[in-house]
C-alpha positions in Angstrom: -17.1 64.1 58.7 -15.2 62.2 60.9 -11.3 62.5 59.8 -11.3 58.1 59.2 -14.4 58.1 58.2 -13.6 60.4 54.7 -10.6 58.1 54.6 -12.2 54.8 54.9 -14.7 56.5 51.9 -11.6 57.5 49.8 -9.8 53.7 50.6 -13.5 52.3 50.0 -14.1 53.9 46.5 -9.8 53.9 45.4 -10.4 50.2 46.1 -13.4 49.7 44.2 -12.2 51.2 40.6 -8.9 49.2 40.7 -11.7 46.2 41.2 -13.9 48.0 38.5 -11.0 48.1 36.5 -9.9 44.7 37.1 -13.5 43.4 36.2 -13.5 45.6 33.1 -9.9 43.8 31.4 -10.4 41.0 28.8 -9.4 37.8 30.1 -6.6 36.2 28.2 -7.3 32.7 26.7 -4.6 30.2 25.7 -4.1 29.6 22.0 -4.7 25.9 20.8 -1.5 24.0 21.0 0.5 23.4 18.0 0.0 20.7 15.3 3.0 18.5 16.0 2.0 15.3 13.4 -0.6 14.8 10.6 -1.9 11.7 9.5 -3.5 10.8 5.7 -6.5 8.9 5.3 -6.9 6.8 4.0 -3.1 6.0 4.2 -1.6 3.1 2.2 -3.7 2.3 -0.6 -4.0 -0.5 -3.5 -6.4 0.8 -6.7 -7.0 -0.6 -10.0 -6.2 1.0 -12.7 -9.1 3.8 -13.0 -10.5 4.5 -9.6 -10.0 7.0 -7.7 -9.6 8.0 -4.0 -9.9 11.3 -2.2 -6.9 12.1 0.7 -8.0 13.4 4.0 -5.4 15.1 6.6 -5.8 15.5 10.0 -3.4 17.0 12.6 -2.2 16.3 16.4 -1.2 18.1 19.1 1.5 16.7 21.4 -1.3 15.0 22.8 -2.5 13.6 20.1 -5.8 15.2 20.3 -7.1 16.1 16.6 -6.8 19.8 15.8 -7.4 22.0 12.0 -4.1 21.3 10.1 -5.0 24.4 7.9 -4.7 23.9 4.3 -2.4 20.6 3.1 -0.2 20.1 -0.3 -0.4 17.4 -2.5 2.3 15.9 -5.4 2.7 12.8 -6.9 5.9 11.3 -6.8 5.5 9.7 -10.6 2.6 11.5 -12.1 2.6 8.7 -14.7 1.2 6.3 -12.3 -1.3 8.6 -9.8 -2.1 11.9 -10.1 -3.3 14.2 -7.7 -5.2 17.3 -7.5 -4.7 19.9 -5.3 -7.4 19.0 -2.9 -6.2 15.6 -2.6 -7.8 13.5 -5.1 -5.8 10.7 -6.7 -6.0 9.2 -10.1 -4.4 6.0 -11.1 -3.3 6.2 -14.8 -1.0 3.1 -15.1 0.1 0.4 -13.2 3.3 0.8 -10.7 4.0 2.2 -7.2 4.3 5.5 -6.4 4.2 7.7 -3.6 2.5 10.7 -2.4 4.1 13.6 -0.7 1.4 15.6 1.9 3.0 19.0 3.5 0.1 20.3 6.2 0.9 22.6 9.4 5.1 22.3 7.9 4.6 19.0 8.4 5.6 16.1 5.6 4.7 12.8 5.2 4.0 10.3 2.6 1.4 7.7 1.2 2.1 5.2 -0.8 -0.3 4.1 -3.6 0.3 0.6 -5.7 -1.6 0.5 -9.0 -3.2 -2.7 -10.3 -3.4 -2.7 -13.9 -6.6 -5.7 -14.3 -4.7 -7.4 -16.8 -1.6 -8.0 -14.7 -0.9 -11.0 -13.7 -2.2 -12.6 -10.6 -1.0 -16.1 -10.6 -0.2 -18.6 -12.8 -2.5 -22.0 -12.7 -0.8 -25.3 -14.3 -2.9 -27.8 -16.8 -1.3 -30.6 -13.6 -0.8 -31.5 -10.0 1.7 -33.6 -8.4 2.4 -36.9 -10.4 3.9 -39.9 -10.1 5.7 -41.7 -13.1 7.8 -44.1 -14.4 11.5 -43.8 -16.2 11.2 -42.1 -19.6 7.3 -41.7 -19.4 6.3 -37.9 -21.0 3.9 -35.5 -20.0 2.2 -32.6 -22.0 2.0 -29.1 -19.6 0.4 -26.3 -20.4 0.6 -23.1 -18.0 -1.4 -20.4 -18.3 -1.9 -16.9 -16.1 -4.8 -15.6 -14.7 -5.7 -12.0 -14.1 -7.1 -9.6 -11.2 -9.9 -10.3 -12.5 -10.1 -13.7 -12.4 -9.8 -14.8 -16.2 -7.5 -17.1 -17.4 -4.7 -16.4 -20.3 -2.9 -19.0 -22.1 -0.3 -18.0 -24.9 1.8 -16.0 -22.7 5.8 -16.8 -22.0 6.5 -19.6 -20.1 9.9 -19.7 -18.7 9.9 -24.1 -17.1 12.7 -25.4 -14.5 13.1 -28.7 -13.2 14.9 -28.1 -9.9 16.5 -31.8 -10.1 16.9 -32.9 -13.8 18.6 -36.1 -12.7 14.4 -37.1 -11.8 12.9 -35.7 -14.6 13.7 -32.9 -17.2 10.9 -30.1 -18.8 11.8 -29.5 -22.5 12.5 -25.9 -23.0 14.4 -25.9 -19.5 15.0 -22.1 -18.8 13.4 -21.5 -22.3 10.3 -19.3 -22.7 7.8 -21.9 -24.2 3.7 -21.6 -23.1 3.8 -25.6 -23.7 6.6 -28.3 -22.3 7.4 -31.9 -22.2 8.3 -33.3 -18.7 10.6 -36.8 -19.3 11.1 -39.7 -16.2 14.7 -39.7 -16.0 15.5 -41.9 -12.9 13.8 -42.7 -9.8 13.9 -39.4 -7.8 11.8 -36.7 -7.3 11.8 -33.0 -8.5 9.9 -29.7 -8.3 8.5 -28.1 -11.9 8.2 -25.0 -12.0 6.4 -22.1 -14.0 6.7 -18.5 -14.4 4.9 -15.9 -16.1 5.5 -12.4 -15.7 7.4 -12.9 -12.3 4.7 -15.3 -10.9 5.0 -19.1 -10.2 3.6 -21.7 -10.0 4.6 -25.2 -8.9 4.0 -29.1 -8.6 6.2 -32.5 -7.6 6.9 -34.9 -9.8 7.9 -39.0 -8.4 9.6 -41.2 -10.0 9.2 -44.6 -8.8 10.9 -48.1 -10.6 9.6 -49.5 -13.5 7.0 -52.6 -12.6 
């Protein structure tokens, strides 16, 4: 065989061996992007006492692409109001507000939970709307509380106030009474407000001159 031909053969075999070696090596695939933020679903929630809700955690990378966030951990800041299981189920136990600490992929976030007692006062209802009176006329008032379930409950303590006592006063002004008496004093206007458990309702009184 011609020497050049032998050299060419050796180069060909050597190159082929290198190519085969390169071809047999596994190709390194890039790993998943790390989680840089987490979101908790359904997020901030308002629940009626006795309700439950299941929390779900979703991870996101720097490009905001959803990524597995691993196994999250949960902790309630006030278990007396709402407790949370290891799997993220929240159970309500008393009215109030608490936050659930959620940790996943080394990231911690907080989710607010408001628990509403069905018997909590949602609104105040008055026996009268706006009135027009003349001096020395009296009107008896009453106030009731409407619960979250829509029921009106009378007999709860009520605090009454008049924004302008010179025009009309309300008996037990600033005191606690379910029933009050408004007395028109002089020409002018005032606003009568009833407060029950932090909720308020108001109406206006206009005192006109006597005919």
